[in-house]
All heavy atoms as an XYZ file, in Angstrom:
854
protein
N      10.944     -1.101      8.209
C      11.344      0.241      7.632
C      10.289      1.284      8.435
O       9.180      1.074      8.633
C      11.006      0.239      6.152
C      11.400      1.531      5.466
S      11.191      1.530      3.656
C      12.381      0.343      3.172
N      10.861      2.352      8.678
C      10.120      3.452      9.445
C       9.251      4.181      8.491
O       9.287      4.066      7.267
C      11.086      4.394     10.027
O      11.715      5.182      8.993
N       8.269      4.887      9.160
C       7.315      5.662      8.344
C       7.916      6.639      7.423
O       7.653      6.746      6.288
C       6.368      6.330      9.306
C       5.401      7.322      8.555
C       4.371      6.916      7.973
C       5.818      8.715      8.627
C       3.419      7.794      7.313
C       4.925      9.667      7.955
C       3.693      9.135      7.371
N       8.903      7.383      7.940
C       9.643      8.382      7.178
C      10.277      7.818      5.969
O      10.245      8.370      4.839
N      11.024      6.648      6.203
C      11.693      5.875      5.115
C      10.703      5.482      4.007
O      10.903      5.564      2.777
C      12.487      4.792      5.570
N       9.529      4.903      4.501
C       8.602      4.490      3.538
C       8.036      5.686      2.766
O       7.727      5.543      1.561
C       7.408      3.786      4.225
C       7.698      2.369      4.778
C       7.196      1.275      3.828
N       7.724      0.063      4.157
C       7.322     -0.954      4.822
N       6.138     -0.755      5.387
N       7.955     -2.049      4.979
N       7.771      6.711      3.439
C       7.202      7.982      2.807
C       8.139      8.338      1.697
O       7.734      8.768      0.537
C       6.941      9.083      3.833
C       6.304     10.317      3.184
C       4.936     10.001      2.568
C       6.125     11.337      4.345
N       9.426      8.508      1.966
C      10.383      8.858      0.935
C      10.433      7.889     -0.210
O      10.383      8.329     -1.432
C      11.832      8.989      1.550
C      11.980     10.123      2.625
C      12.890      9.114      0.413
C      13.289     10.036      3.365
N      10.506      6.595      0.092
C      10.490      5.590     -0.888
C       9.222      5.684     -1.803
O       9.437      5.663     -3.024
C      10.564      4.183     -0.274
C      10.438      3.022     -1.276
C      10.361      1.717     -0.568
O       9.368      1.626      0.177
O      11.145      0.871     -0.777
N       8.095      5.810     -1.304
C       6.847      5.821     -2.026
C       6.774      7.104     -2.797
O       6.285      7.075     -4.012
C       5.635      5.565     -1.139
C       5.576      4.202     -0.564
C       4.512      4.180      0.555
C       5.204      3.152     -1.705
N       7.112      8.235     -2.148
C       7.044      9.552     -2.862
C       7.885      9.494     -4.165
O       7.413      9.846     -5.231
C       7.458     10.713     -1.928
C       7.458     12.073     -2.663
C       7.822     13.130     -1.661
N       9.205     12.965     -1.107
C      10.305     13.261     -1.688
N      10.288     13.580     -2.968
N      11.536     13.092     -1.124
N       9.127      8.976     -3.963
C       9.993      8.984     -5.088
C       9.568      7.922     -6.213
O       9.588      8.185     -7.456
C      11.500      8.667     -4.575
C      12.097      9.794     -3.932
C      13.486      9.536     -3.495
C      14.095     10.655     -2.766
N      15.407     10.417     -2.378
N       9.088      6.780     -5.725
C       8.617      5.791     -6.589
C       7.409      6.268     -7.466
O       7.235      5.877     -8.606
C       8.172      4.506     -5.804
C       7.960      3.306     -6.511
C       7.601      2.167     -5.603
C       7.415      0.868     -6.242
N       7.193     -0.223     -5.243
N       6.553      7.151     -6.811
C       5.441      7.649     -7.560
C       5.765      8.907     -8.359
O       4.946      9.451     -9.055
C       4.279      7.989     -6.575
C       3.751      6.828     -5.716
C       3.189      5.743     -6.590
N       2.551      4.645     -5.655
C       3.059      3.470     -5.454
N       4.275      3.158     -5.942
N       2.453      2.540     -4.647
N       7.059      9.381     -8.260
C       7.484     10.509     -9.035
C       6.908     11.858     -8.575
O       6.965     12.835     -9.245
N       6.779     11.983     -7.216
C       6.379     13.184     -6.588
C       7.483     13.946     -5.969
O       8.242     13.339     -5.213
C       5.316     12.964     -5.537
C       4.017     12.504     -5.961
C       3.452     11.376     -5.436
C       3.219     13.156     -6.937
C       2.187     10.858     -5.791
C       2.053     12.632     -7.424
C       1.487     11.443     -6.825
N       7.608     15.205     -6.069
C       8.418     16.015     -5.251
C       7.777     16.339     -3.990
O       6.570     15.935     -3.786
C       8.854     17.370     -5.923
O       7.596     18.143     -5.972
N       8.538     16.741     -2.891
C       7.932     17.056     -1.658
C       6.797     18.159     -1.830
O       5.654     18.029     -1.292
C       8.895     17.545     -0.722
C       9.872     16.491     -0.047
C      10.780     16.998      0.989
O      10.969     18.188      1.002
N      11.348     16.038      1.717
N       7.020     19.083     -2.704
C       6.111     20.128     -3.021
C       4.848     19.633     -3.635
O       3.698     20.059     -3.316
C       6.662     21.236     -3.805
N       5.033     18.679     -4.665
C       3.802     18.074     -5.338
C       2.972     17.290     -4.337
O       1.821     17.391     -4.360
C       4.300     17.241     -6.472
C       4.841     17.986     -7.613
C       5.547     17.104     -8.688
O       6.105     16.119     -8.270
N       5.303     17.320     -9.868
N       3.597     16.457     -3.471
C       2.888     15.731     -2.514
C       2.228     16.594     -1.501
O       1.014     16.295     -1.176
C       3.790     14.728     -1.854
C       3.157     13.737     -0.791
C       2.051     12.908     -1.507
C       4.213     12.875     -0.123
N       2.887     17.586     -1.055
C       2.323     18.536     -0.113
C       1.155     19.125     -0.763
O      -0.013     19.381     -0.074
C       3.312     19.630      0.216
N       1.099     19.507     -2.054
C      -0.045     20.127     -2.697
C      -1.220     19.242     -2.705
O      -2.314     19.685     -2.498
N      -0.951     17.936     -3.013
C      -2.067     16.983     -3.003
C      -2.615     16.800     -1.678
O      -3.774     16.390     -1.471
C      -1.579     15.634     -3.559
C      -1.248     15.650     -5.030
C      -0.428     14.365     -5.401
C      -2.394     15.832     -5.876
N      -1.864     17.050     -0.616
C      -2.279     16.841      0.858
C      -2.827     18.163      1.347
O      -3.181     18.218      2.486
C      -1.020     16.269      1.554
C      -1.298     15.617      2.927
C      -2.267     14.502      2.776
C      -0.085     15.272      3.547
N      -2.667     19.241      0.608
C      -3.115     20.540      1.077
C      -2.284     21.026      2.274
O      -2.811     21.555      3.170
C      -4.615     20.579      1.439
C      -5.458     20.334      0.230
O      -5.152     20.814     -0.922
N      -6.540     19.676      0.351
N      -0.961     20.886      2.102
C      -0.032     21.373      3.153
C       1.167     21.974      2.405
O       1.130     22.198      1.142
C       0.254     20.254      4.115
O       0.960     20.856      5.255
C       1.108     19.213      3.457
N       2.156     22.166      3.089
C       3.409     22.832      2.559
C       4.532     21.742      2.516
O       4.666     20.756      3.310
C       3.889     23.960      3.447
C       2.829     25.014      3.680
C       2.788     25.953      2.501
C       1.867     27.126      2.849
N       1.179     27.653      1.819
N       5.508     21.904      1.546
C       6.606     21.000      1.411
C       7.399     20.782      2.629
O       7.798     19.589      2.912
C       7.550     21.407      0.221
N       7.648     21.801      3.477
C       8.460     21.601      4.716
C       7.710     20.473      5.552
O       8.450     19.826      6.286
C       8.698     22.883      5.379
C       8.518     23.851      4.169
C       7.501     23.242      3.197
N       6.474     20.394      5.589
C       5.776     19.486      6.472
C       6.093     18.098      6.033
O       6.369     17.163      6.853
C       4.268     19.722      6.385
C       3.424     18.656      7.113
C       3.858     21.087      6.960
N       6.151     17.899      4.590
C       6.480     16.550      4.135
C       7.971     16.184      4.521
O       8.280     15.022      4.998
C       6.285     16.457      2.607
C       4.893     16.730      2.232
C       6.802     15.162      2.025
C       3.832     15.824      2.754
N       8.811     17.202      4.448
C      10.136     16.915      4.893
C      10.225     16.546      6.321
O      11.098     15.682      6.721
N       9.556     17.229      7.245
C       9.614     16.828      8.603
C       9.053     15.396      8.836
O       9.562     14.681      9.647
C       8.781     17.807      9.500
C       9.456     19.117      9.566
C       8.920     20.078     10.760
N       7.548     20.446     10.394
C       7.303     21.546      9.690
N       8.264     22.292      9.156
N       6.099     22.023      9.504
N       7.962     15.095      8.072
C       7.470     13.592      8.246
C       8.582     12.696      7.669
O       8.878     11.570      8.386
C       6.331     13.431      7.329
C       5.020     14.092      7.744
C       4.037     14.367      6.785
C       4.818     14.590      9.032
C       2.855     14.966      7.142
C       3.693     15.277      9.423
C       2.715     15.501      8.409
O       1.503     16.004      8.740
N       9.328     12.971      6.639
C      10.325     12.124      6.082
C      11.494     11.937      7.016
O      12.092     10.959      7.141
C      10.684     12.595      4.700
C       9.684     12.321      3.677
C      10.091     12.820      2.268
O      11.138     13.461      2.105
O       9.331     12.539      1.323
N      11.844     13.099      7.674
C      12.991     13.061      8.690
C      12.499     12.600     10.018
O      13.335     12.522     10.871
C      13.598     14.376      8.740
C      14.290     14.882      7.539
C      15.056     16.224      7.715
N      14.192     17.294      8.124
C      13.441     18.060      7.460
N      13.427     17.895      6.015
N      12.685     19.051      7.913
N      11.261     12.278     10.143
C      10.675     11.754     11.440
C      10.769     12.826     12.599
O      10.993     12.426     13.682
C      11.156     10.380     11.798
C      10.808      9.414     10.693
C      11.230      7.993     10.988
O      11.594      7.715     12.203
O      11.323      7.194     10.135
N      10.768     14.095     12.180
C      10.771     15.143     13.145
C       9.286     15.428     13.623
O       9.178     16.088     14.658
C      11.331     16.474     12.539
C      12.812     16.315     12.231
C      13.391     17.493     11.415
O      12.593     18.470     11.031
O      14.549     17.495     11.215
N       8.376     14.970     12.861
C       6.892     15.069     13.155
C       6.135     13.912     12.560
O       6.705     13.263     11.705
C       6.420     16.440     12.595
N       5.049     13.661     13.226
C       4.172     12.500     12.851
C       2.852     13.033     12.371
O       2.254     14.004     13.005
C       3.924     11.578     13.948
C       5.210     10.868     14.175
O       5.964     10.264     13.427
N       5.547     10.673     15.612
N       2.348     12.644     11.259
C       1.006     13.139     10.830
C      -0.145     12.549     11.665
O       0.051     11.539     12.381
C       0.900     12.503      9.381
C       1.703     11.221      9.395
C       2.823     11.573     10.367
N      -1.174     13.161     11.650
C      -2.394     12.626     12.317
C      -2.872     11.385     11.551
O      -2.286     11.146     10.459
C      -3.546     13.586     12.387
O      -4.129     13.804     10.934
N      -3.664     10.529     12.199
C      -4.135      9.325     11.519
C      -4.929      9.671     10.317
O      -4.767      8.966      9.315
C      -4.962      8.447     12.528
C      -5.268      7.061     11.786
C      -6.295      9.085     12.817
C      -4.128      6.255     11.667
N      -5.599     10.715     10.253
C      -6.378     11.195      9.081
C      -5.397     11.557      8.011
O      -5.597     11.205      6.832
C      -7.423     12.345      9.384
C      -8.442     12.013     10.413
C      -8.051     12.074     11.810
O      -6.984     12.585     12.146
O      -8.858     11.589     12.639
N      -4.397     12.276      8.331
C      -3.316     12.702      7.351
C      -2.567     11.460      6.787
O      -2.426     11.420      5.602
C      -2.360     13.768      7.972
O      -3.178     14.909      8.384
C      -1.359     14.182      6.952
N      -2.241     10.650      7.654
C      -1.553      9.444      7.170
C      -2.499      8.640      6.271
O      -1.958      8.087      5.311
C      -1.160      8.512      8.351
N      -3.752      8.507      6.572
C      -4.669      7.716      5.724
C      -4.779      8.484      4.421
O      -4.795      7.803      3.322
C      -6.026      7.647      6.360
N      -4.720      9.729      4.331
C      -4.769     10.565      3.006
C      -3.536     10.278      2.322
O      -3.496     10.117      0.986
C      -5.144     12.049      3.324
C      -6.564     12.288      3.721
C      -6.911     13.693      3.910
N      -6.252     14.653      3.213
C      -5.769     15.807      3.694
N      -5.965     16.053      5.051
N      -5.205     16.713      3.002
N      -2.415     10.278      2.986
C      -1.098      9.992      2.386
C      -1.123      8.653      1.713
O      -0.722      8.511      0.551
C       0.077     10.098      3.390
C       0.612     11.494      3.600
C       1.509     11.462      4.835
C       1.343     12.052      2.392
N      -1.649      7.662      2.430
C      -1.705      6.275      1.906
C      -2.508      6.148      0.656
O      -2.192      5.557     -0.321
C      -2.154      5.293      2.941
N      -3.674      6.967      0.636
C      -4.560      6.972     -0.521
C      -3.910      7.587     -1.639
O      -3.898      7.106     -2.787
C      -5.791      7.575     -0.189
C      -6.808      7.551     -1.245
C      -8.215      8.063     -0.732
C      -9.276      7.806     -1.863
N     -10.641      7.971     -1.393
N      -3.210      8.756     -1.403
C      -2.548      9.426     -2.491
C      -1.337      8.587     -3.122
O      -1.233      8.549     -4.295
C      -1.957     10.783     -2.010
C      -3.076     11.815     -1.671
C      -0.962     11.382     -3.023
C      -2.616     12.948     -0.778
N      -0.654      7.824     -2.236
C       0.434      7.015     -2.637
C       0.046      5.621     -3.127
O       0.890      4.864     -3.535
C       1.494      6.944     -1.539
C       2.227      8.348     -1.205
C       2.972      8.147      0.160
C       2.990      8.858     -2.316
N      -1.308      5.377     -2.956
C      -1.870      4.148     -3.495
C      -1.312      2.890     -2.789
O      -1.006      1.892     -3.418
C      -1.782      4.053     -4.988
C      -2.390      5.133     -5.769
C      -2.234      5.113     -7.167
O      -1.401      4.460     -7.771
N      -3.024      5.924     -8.012
N      -1.242      2.972     -1.541
C      -0.754      1.860     -0.633
C      -1.745      1.806      0.549
O      -2.499      2.679      0.879
C       0.626      1.939     -0.229
C       1.532      1.849     -1.388
C       0.881      3.227      0.609
N      -1.725      0.629      1.232
C      -2.458      0.538      2.497
C      -1.823      1.323      3.519
O      -0.580      1.590      3.554
C      -2.533     -0.997      2.871
O      -1.277     -1.422      3.365
N      -2.560      1.806      4.498
C      -2.066      2.497      5.655
C      -1.119      1.622      6.511
O      -0.096      2.073      6.964
C      -3.197      2.984      6.556
C      -2.830      3.805      7.749
C      -1.970      4.976      7.360
C      -4.107      4.275      8.538
N      -1.430      0.289      6.538
C      -0.614     -0.579      7.198
C       0.819     -0.605      6.611
O       1.830     -0.680      7.300
C      -1.203     -2.056      7.191
C      -2.029     -2.273      8.434
O      -2.067     -1.449      9.355
O      -2.821     -3.359      8.296
N       0.934     -0.645      5.273
C       2.153     -0.560      4.623
C       2.929      0.740      4.910
O       4.132      0.700      5.254
C       2.156     -0.752      3.153
C       3.409     -0.818      2.387
C       4.146     -1.965      2.420
C       3.876      0.359      1.781
C       5.520     -1.919      1.841
C       5.120      0.357      1.145
C       5.919     -0.788      1.244
O       7.207     -0.820      0.581
N       2.223      1.778      4.830
C       2.832      3.111      4.947
C       3.561      3.254      6.312
O       4.621      3.806      6.624
C       1.829      4.192      4.674
C       2.355      5.678      4.763
C       3.499      5.994      3.851
C       1.234      6.736      4.526
N       2.742      2.824      7.384
C       3.165      2.955      8.777
C       4.209      1.857      9.182
O       4.595      1.818     10.303
C       2.116      3.217      9.780
C       1.345      4.473      9.410
C       1.161      1.915      9.858
N       4.413      0.873      8.349
C       5.436     -0.194      8.711
C       4.757     -1.409      9.312
O       5.557     -2.157     10.005
N       3.447     -1.551      9.390
C       2.875     -2.726     10.068
C       2.901     -3.887      9.210
O       2.727     -5.052      9.701
C       1.437     -2.453     10.420
C       1.316     -1.523     11.601
O       2.213     -1.307     12.427
N       0.142     -0.928     11.701
N       3.222     -3.822      7.924
C       3.388     -4.913      7.045
C       4.366     -4.549      5.969
O       4.673     -3.339      5.620
C       2.055     -5.311      6.321
O       2.257     -6.413      5.463
C       1.530     -4.154      5.476
N       5.048     -5.554      5.475
C       6.039     -5.394      4.471
C       5.411     -5.621      3.063
O       6.075     -5.484      2.079
C       7.211     -6.351      4.640
N       4.184     -6.043      3.015
C       3.466     -6.356      1.804
C       2.826     -5.089      1.179
O       1.926     -4.468      1.760
C       2.330     -7.347      2.168
C       1.535     -7.819      0.938
C       2.485     -8.574     -0.077
C       0.575     -8.838      1.417
N       3.344     -4.595      0.080
C       2.887     -3.435     -0.499
C       1.840     -3.751     -1.524
O       2.009     -4.345     -2.536
C       4.016     -2.664     -1.310
C       3.549     -1.361     -2.002
C       4.657     -0.668     -2.748
O       5.772     -1.108     -2.631
O       4.387      0.162     -3.483
N       0.511     -3.522     -1.111
C      -0.582     -3.808     -2.000
C      -1.152     -2.514     -2.619
O      -1.309     -1.577     -1.896
C      -1.685     -4.457     -1.215
C      -1.395     -5.826     -0.550
C      -2.582     -6.316      0.295
C      -1.104     -6.907     -1.759
N      -1.297     -2.593     -3.938
C      -1.915     -1.386     -4.563
C      -3.503     -1.378     -4.291
O      -3.988     -2.335     -3.802
C      -1.576     -1.469     -6.036
C      -2.158     -2.659     -6.754
O      -3.327     -2.784     -6.815
O      -1.369     -3.518     -7.092
N      -4.015     -0.310     -4.617
C      -5.443     -0.085     -4.331
C      -6.390     -1.130     -5.039
O      -7.304     -1.572     -4.565
C      -5.914      1.323     -4.667
C      -5.281      2.353     -3.797
C      -5.570      2.212     -2.318
O      -6.750      1.951     -1.939
N      -4.503      2.340     -1.487
N      -5.964     -1.397     -6.267
C      -6.840     -2.424     -7.074
C      -6.713     -3.788     -6.418
O      -7.839     -4.523     -6.325
C      -6.209     -2.510     -8.496
N      -5.618     -4.254     -5.881
C      -5.478     -5.558     -5.171
C      -6.273     -5.435     -3.886
O      -6.986     -6.471     -3.677
C      -3.951     -5.860     -5.001
O      -3.288     -5.948     -6.227
C      -3.874     -7.255     -4.345
N      -6.152     -4.389     -3.221
C      -6.920     -4.256     -1.883
C      -8.369     -4.298     -2.197
O      -9.168     -4.987     -1.478
C      -6.600     -2.951     -1.233
C      -5.232     -2.883     -0.592
C      -4.978     -1.477      0.015
C      -5.085     -3.848      0.499
N      -8.936     -3.747     -3.246
C     -10.279     -3.720     -3.601
C     -10.736     -5.186     -3.926
O     -11.832     -5.513     -3.569
C     -10.574     -2.851     -4.778
C     -12.016     -2.834     -5.354
C     -12.904     -2.084     -4.439
C     -14.277     -1.957     -5.039
N     -15.231     -2.825     -4.532
N      -9.847     -5.877     -4.664
C     -10.267     -7.286     -4.947
C     -10.364     -8.213     -3.667
O     -11.302     -8.919     -3.510
C      -9.214     -7.917     -5.940
C      -9.285     -7.427     -7.352
C      -8.242     -8.127     -8.193
N      -8.360     -7.693     -9.564
C      -7.459     -7.142    -10.205
N      -6.314     -6.886     -9.789
N      -7.718     -6.792    -11.541
N      -9.431     -7.952     -2.871
C      -9.369     -8.611     -1.506
C     -10.671     -8.258     -0.750
O     -11.274     -9.260     -0.206
C      -8.129     -8.445     -0.784
C      -6.877     -9.000     -1.446
C      -8.231     -8.949      0.690
C      -5.626     -8.581     -0.871
N     -11.004     -7.124     -0.681
C     -12.186     -6.612     -0.046
C     -13.506     -7.263     -0.669
O     -14.302     -7.689      0.061
C     -12.244     -5.095     -0.194
C     -13.434     -4.518      0.716
C     -13.422     -2.966      0.550
O     -12.441     -2.395      1.135
O     -14.356     -2.478     -0.040
N     -13.530     -7.284     -1.977
C     -14.698     -7.822     -2.645
C     -14.808     -9.269     -2.289
O     -15.864     -9.876     -2.015
C     -14.543     -7.707     -4.177
C     -14.781     -6.298     -4.627
O     -15.222     -5.424     -3.842
O     -14.434     -5.922     -5.886
N     -13.766    -10.013     -2.304
C     -13.755    -11.466     -1.989
C     -14.176    -11.671     -0.580
O     -14.914    -12.529     -0.251
C     -12.336    -12.174     -2.305
C     -12.300    -13.568     -1.715
C     -12.095    -12.152     -3.816
N     -13.657    -10.910      0.319
C     -13.946    -11.080      1.770
C     -15.463    -10.814      2.026
O     -15.924    -11.313      3.097
C     -13.083    -10.107      2.625
O     -13.416     -8.757      2.438
N     -16.128    -10.068      1.176
C     -17.558     -9.840      1.417
C     -18.536    -10.877      0.855
O     -19.687    -10.827      1.065
C     -17.889     -8.390      0.805
C     -17.369     -7.237      1.507
C     -17.673     -5.927      0.835
C     -16.959     -4.872      1.599
N     -17.314     -3.470      0.832
N     -17.895    -11.784      0.132
C     -18.777    -12.870     -0.554
C     -19.183    -13.868      0.461
O     -18.574    -14.033      1.518
C     -17.884    -13.505     -1.575
C     -17.552    -12.642     -2.748
S     -16.526    -13.584     -3.970
C     -16.395    -12.301     -5.190
N     -20.209    -14.549      0.146
C     -20.639    -15.672      1.021
C     -19.492    -16.682      1.030
O     -18.761    -16.876      0.199
C     -21.786    -16.277      0.210
C     -22.354    -15.208     -0.667
C     -21.160    -14.411     -0.989
N     -19.490    -17.457      2.218
C     -18.337    -18.415      2.393
C     -18.206    -19.331      1.267
O     -17.061    -19.652      0.957
C     -18.636    -19.228      3.624
C     -17.583    -20.234      3.996
C     -16.150    -19.822      4.110
O     -16.026    -18.623      4.579
O     -15.267    -20.394      3.711
N     -19.118    -19.934      0.640
C     -19.000    -20.931     -0.418
C     -18.400    -20.247     -1.500
O     -17.480    -20.847     -2.260
C     -20.367    -21.473     -0.804
O     -21.303    -20.473     -1.239
N     -18.714    -18.972     -1.957
C     -18.110    -18.338     -3.088
C     -16.600    -17.979     -2.787
O     -15.747    -18.114     -3.607
C     -18.870    -17.071     -3.408
C     -20.242    -17.343     -3.979
O     -20.522    -18.494     -4.436
O     -21.111    -16.333     -3.971
N     -16.465    -17.519     -1.619
C     -15.128    -17.144     -1.180
C     -14.064    -18.356     -1.129
O     -12.986    -18.358     -1.700
C     -15.149    -16.439      0.280
C     -13.793    -16.015      0.728
C     -13.844    -15.130      1.944
N     -14.539    -15.780      3.014
C     -15.610    -15.388      3.617
N     -16.288    -14.340      3.141
N     -16.240    -16.160      4.609
N     -14.622    -19.500     -0.674
C     -13.954    -20.719     -0.667
C     -13.544    -21.136     -2.057
O     -12.408    -21.583     -2.287
C     -14.717    -21.805      0.085
O     -14.045    -22.986      0.008
N     -14.469    -21.106     -2.959
C     -14.249    -21.543     -4.381
C     -13.217    -20.591     -4.986
O     -12.281    -21.156     -5.625
C     -15.567    -21.347     -5.259
C     -15.319    -21.598     -6.718
C     -15.180    -22.842     -7.148
C     -15.392    -20.464     -7.504
C     -14.953    -23.004     -8.518
C     -15.076    -20.681     -8.854
C     -14.896    -22.000     -9.379
N     -13.234    -19.349     -4.756
C     -12.288    -18.358     -5.432
C     -10.908    -18.722     -4.777
O      -9.929    -18.674     -5.439
C     -12.680    -16.956     -5.098
C     -13.931    -16.595     -6.123
C     -11.575    -15.950     -5.432
C     -14.491    -15.301     -5.916
N     -10.759    -18.913     -3.463
C      -9.489    -19.113     -2.817
C      -8.933    -20.433     -3.261
O      -7.702    -20.533     -3.485
C      -9.601    -18.998     -1.261
C      -9.926    -17.611     -0.782
C     -10.219    -17.637      0.659
C      -8.967    -16.523     -1.168
N      -9.753    -21.455     -3.405
C      -9.224    -22.763     -3.913
C      -8.741    -22.635     -5.285
O      -7.628    -23.201     -5.675
C     -10.263    -23.877     -3.807
C     -10.593    -24.310     -2.414
C     -11.612    -25.319     -2.368
C     -12.026    -25.715     -0.968
N     -13.184    -26.627     -0.826
N      -9.453    -21.913     -6.131
C      -8.958    -21.650     -7.553
C      -7.650    -20.916     -7.549
O      -6.714    -21.228     -8.336
C     -10.088    -20.851     -8.273
O     -11.323    -21.601     -8.247
C      -9.663    -20.629     -9.688
N      -7.539    -19.863     -6.706
C      -6.212    -19.149     -6.698
C      -5.197    -19.996     -6.204
O      -4.129    -19.957     -6.725
C      -6.423    -17.919     -5.633
C      -7.218    -16.772     -6.267
S      -7.387    -15.463     -5.036
C      -5.753    -15.126     -4.570
N      -5.380    -20.857     -5.175
C      -4.355    -21.791     -4.691
C      -3.889    -22.698     -5.793
O      -2.749    -22.963     -5.946
C      -4.882    -22.625     -3.520
C      -5.134    -21.784     -2.222
O      -4.589    -20.695     -2.143
O      -5.850    -22.342     -1.388
N      -4.809    -23.145     -6.620
C      -4.462    -24.076     -7.710
C      -3.626    -23.403     -8.769
O      -2.716    -23.925     -9.255
C      -5.770    -24.680     -8.418
N      -4.006    -22.173     -9.078
C      -3.285    -21.297    -10.036
C      -1.910    -20.997     -9.541
O      -0.897    -21.132    -10.246
C      -4.071    -20.036    -10.403
C      -5.346    -20.203    -11.126
C      -6.079    -18.934    -11.217
C      -4.985    -20.704    -12.613
N      -1.736    -20.688     -8.335
C      -0.471    -20.395     -7.691
C       0.475    -21.591     -7.641
O       1.580    -21.564     -8.051
C      -0.592    -19.798     -6.280
C      -1.217    -18.425     -6.301
C       0.742    -19.839     -5.500
C      -1.733    -17.910     -4.946
N      -0.156    -22.825     -7.334
C       0.571    -24.045     -7.300
C       1.076    -24.343     -8.635
O       2.236    -24.771     -8.893
C      -0.329    -25.165     -6.762
C       0.352    -26.519     -6.671
C      -0.586    -27.706     -6.573
N      -1.394    -27.689     -7.843
C      -2.784    -27.724     -7.826
N      -3.531    -27.907     -6.642
N      -3.571    -27.857     -8.901
N       0.217    -24.183     -9.631
C       0.612    -24.580    -11.087
C       1.650    -23.523    -11.581
O       2.590    -24.034    -12.311
C      -0.725    -24.468    -12.010
C      -1.649    -25.576    -11.786
O      -1.338    -26.558    -10.901
O      -2.770    -25.485    -12.330
N       1.572    -22.341    -11.260
C       2.626    -21.287    -11.634
C       3.938    -21.723    -11.013
O       4.925    -21.704    -11.758
C       2.157    -19.960    -11.372
C       3.057    -18.841    -11.820
C       3.268    -18.810    -13.355
C       2.602    -17.460    -11.284
N       3.928    -22.080     -9.743
C       5.215    -22.419     -9.162
C       5.697    -23.700     -9.746
O       7.005    -23.817    -10.032
C       4.997    -22.654     -7.593
C       4.730    -21.409     -6.851
C       4.500    -21.682     -5.348
C       4.374    -20.421     -4.493
N       4.055    -20.657     -3.106
N       4.888    -24.537    -10.101
C       5.369    -25.842    -10.759
C       6.033    -25.580    -12.053
O       7.068    -26.070    -12.507
C       4.330    -26.823    -10.837
N       5.287    -24.676    -12.874
C       5.842    -24.361    -14.192
C       7.229    -23.669    -14.057
O       8.153    -23.928    -14.826
C       4.893    -23.302    -14.824
C       3.942    -23.841    -15.851
C       3.111    -22.679    -16.433
O       3.125    -21.492    -15.897
N       2.478    -22.969    -17.432
N       7.379    -22.739    -13.138
C       8.705    -22.087    -12.946
C       9.726    -23.080    -12.423
O      10.963    -22.976    -12.819
C       8.494    -20.940    -11.999
C       7.766    -19.764    -12.591
C       7.730    -18.569    -11.608
C       7.051    -17.441    -12.272
N       6.982    -16.261    -11.453
N       9.392    -24.019    -11.520
C      10.328    -24.995    -11.101
C      10.861    -25.879    -12.156
O      11.964    -26.304    -12.196
C       9.744    -25.804     -9.970
N      10.025    -26.178    -13.128
C      10.443    -27.085    -14.281
C      10.906    -26.473    -15.522
O      11.175    -27.016    -16.492
C       9.299    -28.075    -14.627
C       9.013    -28.932    -13.456
C       7.829    -28.954    -12.771
C       9.950    -30.016    -13.039
C       7.551    -29.783    -11.674
C       9.749    -30.913    -12.059
C       8.451    -30.770    -11.380
O       8.219    -31.606    -10.305
N      10.927    -25.036    -15.493
C      11.363    -24.345    -16.610
C      12.814    -24.172    -16.816
O      13.588    -24.486    -15.887
C      10.737    -22.834    -16.622
C-alpha cells in the first residue's frame, strides 16, 4: 500500500479530517490532500511527525511493513530489546509459550 493510501486509511481510522490533521501538523488541509493524492511527499521529519500523530511506526506509514504497531506495543518491544540477553531470552520464551498455548486453545475450541 502506498504512503498516500496509508495516510488516508489512518487519518480516517483515527477520526481526523484533513483540516484537523493539518492543524496537528501545523500546516494547511490542502497539503494533507496533496500527500494523500501523492502529488507531494513530506520531508522525513514531517512523515515522522505524521506517524507519531497517527500512532503508528514510520515504517508502517511509508509502506515498509504491513505490520501496524501502536505506540504502546512499540514501546514494549523497545523496552525488551534494551534488556540484558538473559532477561530478553526469558521474556521471549515466555511469549512463545503463551502464543503456542493460545493457538492450541483456538485449534481445539
